C-alpha positions in Angstrom: 0.0 0.1 0.0 2.8 2.5 0.8 4.2 2.2 -2.7 0.8 3.0 -4.2 0.7 6.3 -2.4 4.3 7.0 -3.4 3.5 6.2 -7.0 0.3 8.4 -6.9 2.3 11.3 -5.6 5.0 10.7 -8.3 2.2 10.6 -11.0 0.8 13.9 -9.6 4.3 15.5 -9.6 4.9 14.7 -13.2 1.4 15.9 -14.2 1.9 19.1 -12.3 5.3 19.7 -14.0 3.6 19.9 -17.3 1.6 23.0 -16.1 4.2 24.8 -13.8 7.9 24.7 -12.7 9.0 22.6 -9.8 9.8 25.5 -7.6 6.1 26.7 -7.9 4.6 23.2 -6.9 3.4 23.0 -3.3 2.7 20.0 -1.0 -0.9 21.2 -1.0 -0.9 21.0 -4.9 0.3 17.4 -4.7 -1.9 16.3 -1.9 -5.0 17.9 -3.4 -4.3 16.2 -6.8 -3.9 12.8 -5.1 -6.8 13.2 -2.7 -4.6 12.6 0.4 -3.7 14.6 3.5 -0.5 16.5 4.2 0.4 14.0 7.0 0.3 11.2 4.4 2.7 13.1 2.2 5.0 13.7 5.2 4.7 10.1 6.2 6.5 9.2 2.9 8.7 12.1 2.1 10.3 15.0 3.9 9.8 17.5 1.2 9.1 17.7 -2.7 12.9 17.3 -3.4 12.7 14.0 -1.5 9.9 12.9 -3.8 11.8 14.0 -6.8 14.8 11.9 -5.7 12.6 8.8 -4.9 11.0 9.2 -8.4 14.3 9.4 -10.1 15.6 6.3 -8.3 12.4 4.3 -9.1 12.8 5.2 -12.7 16.3 4.2 -12.7 15.6 0.9 -11.0 13.0 0.0 -13.6 15.2 1.0 -16.5 18.1 -1.0 -15.5 16.5 -4.3 -14.5 18.7 -7.1 -15.8 20.9 -4.8 -18.0 24.1 -4.7 -16.0 26.2 -7.4 -18.0 28.4 -6.7 -20.8 26.2 -8.4 -23.3 23.3 -6.0 -22.1 25.0 -2.8 -21.0 24.5 -1.0 -24.3 20.7 -1.9 -24.0 20.9 -0.4 -20.5 22.3 2.8 -21.9 19.6 3.1 -24.4 17.0 2.7 -21.7 18.7 5.4 -19.5 18.2 7.8 -22.3 14.6 6.5 -22.9 13.6 7.1 -19.3 15.2 10.6 -19.4 13.3 11.4 -22.6 10.1 9.8 -21.4 10.3 12.1 -18.5 11.4 15.1 -20.4 9.1 17.8 -18.7 10.0 16.4 -15.3 13.9 16.3 -16.2 14.0 19.6 -17.8 12.0 21.3 -15.1 13.9 19.7 -12.4 17.2 20.7 -14.4 16.0 24.3 -14.4 14.5 24.5 -10.8 16.8 22.5 -8.6 20.4 22.4 -8.3 22.4 20.8 -11.1 24.0 18.6 -8.4 20.7 16.8 -7.9 20.2 16.0 -11.6 23.8 14.8 -11.6 23.3 12.6 -8.6 20.3 11.0 -10.3 22.3 10.4 -13.5 25.2 9.1 -11.5 23.2 6.5 -9.8 21.6 5.4 -13.0 24.9 5.1 -14.8 27.2 3.9 -12.0 24.8 1.0 -11.2 25.0 0.0 -15.1 28.8 0.3 -15.3 29.6 -1.3 -12.0 27.7 -4.4 -13.1 29.7 -4.5 -16.3 33.1 -4.0 -14.3 32.3 -6.6 -11.8 31.5 -9.1 -14.5 34.4 -8.3 -16.6 36.8 -8.4 -13.7 35.7 -11.8 -12.3 38.8 -14.0 -11.8 41.2 -11.1 -11.8 43.1 -9.6 -8.9 41.8 -6.0 -9.4 41.1 -4.3 -6.2 37.6 -3.0 -5.3 39.0 0.3 -5.1 40.2 0.1 -8.7 37.0 -1.4 -9.8 35.1 1.6 -8.4 37.7 4.1 -10.1 37.1 2.5 -13.4 33.3 2.7 -12.9 33.4 6.2 -11.8 35.7 7.2 -14.8 33.1 6.0 -17.3 30.2 7.2 -15.1 31.4 10.8 -15.3 31.8 10.4 -19.1 28.2 9.2 -19.5 26.8 11.8 -17.2 28.6 14.6 -18.8 27.5 13.8 -22.2 23.9 13.4 -20.9 23.8 16.5 -19.1 25.0 18.4 -22.3 22.1 16.6 -24.0 19.7 17.7 -21.4 21.0 21.2 -21.2 20.4 21.6 -25.0 16.7 20.5 -24.6 17.1 16.9 -25.6 16.7 17.8 -29.2 19.4 15.5 -30.7 18.5 12.0 -31.4 19.7 10.0 -28.3 20.1 6.9 -30.5 23.1 8.7 -32.3 24.5 9.8 -28.8 24.2 6.3 -27.4 25.9 4.7 -30.4 29.0 7.0 -30.2 29.4 6.2 -26.6 29.0 2.4 -27.3 31.7 2.8 -30.0 33.9 4.8 -27.8 33.7 2.4 -24.8 33.6 -1.0 -26.8 36.3 -3.2 -25.1 37.7 -0.4 -23.2 36.4 -1.4 -19.7 38.0 -4.7 -20.2 41.2 -3.2 -21.1 41.0 -0.8 -18.3 40.5 -3.9 -16.0 43.5 -5.4 -17.4 45.7 -2.3 -17.0 44.9 -2.2 -13.3 45.2 -5.9 -12.6 47.9 -6.7 -10.5 50.4 -9.5 -11.9 50.2 -12.6 -9.9 53.5 -13.4 -7.9 
């Protein structure tokens, strides 16, 4: 039951974002649209930004289900772009209304989960340290997020398929090579 309330609040937020900017939406707007009390809202979220963060993480989880292997990571990348595009009013509004850091954190969460799954799979049986695996995942995460933020900043007008294909071509085989470069030789 609690997730139904959270999902209803998320749907209301996305609906209201089509009409006005995030910084003009109130808790009262959300609760009136959902037909719930303010206390119910506060039972689930501390504020609207907490709802935005939860919504982003929910979308991320749905987008990446089962897409964290080398064979499926490019599919996961396309799904990240699709989720962002499907939520274009939400993302653009949030991008312009809240700190860029919150959008970056959302995108970092999306991409790091995807890349870390690939790094873990590709490093199986090697002596690479956890710290080095995290570094490799973070390196590629920052690349993805930077490119995606540019796309968002430009209004998501460019075809994301072309952007994703360029990322895939650039990265193809490089995660494995990075792992090999970091792997400690066995003594």
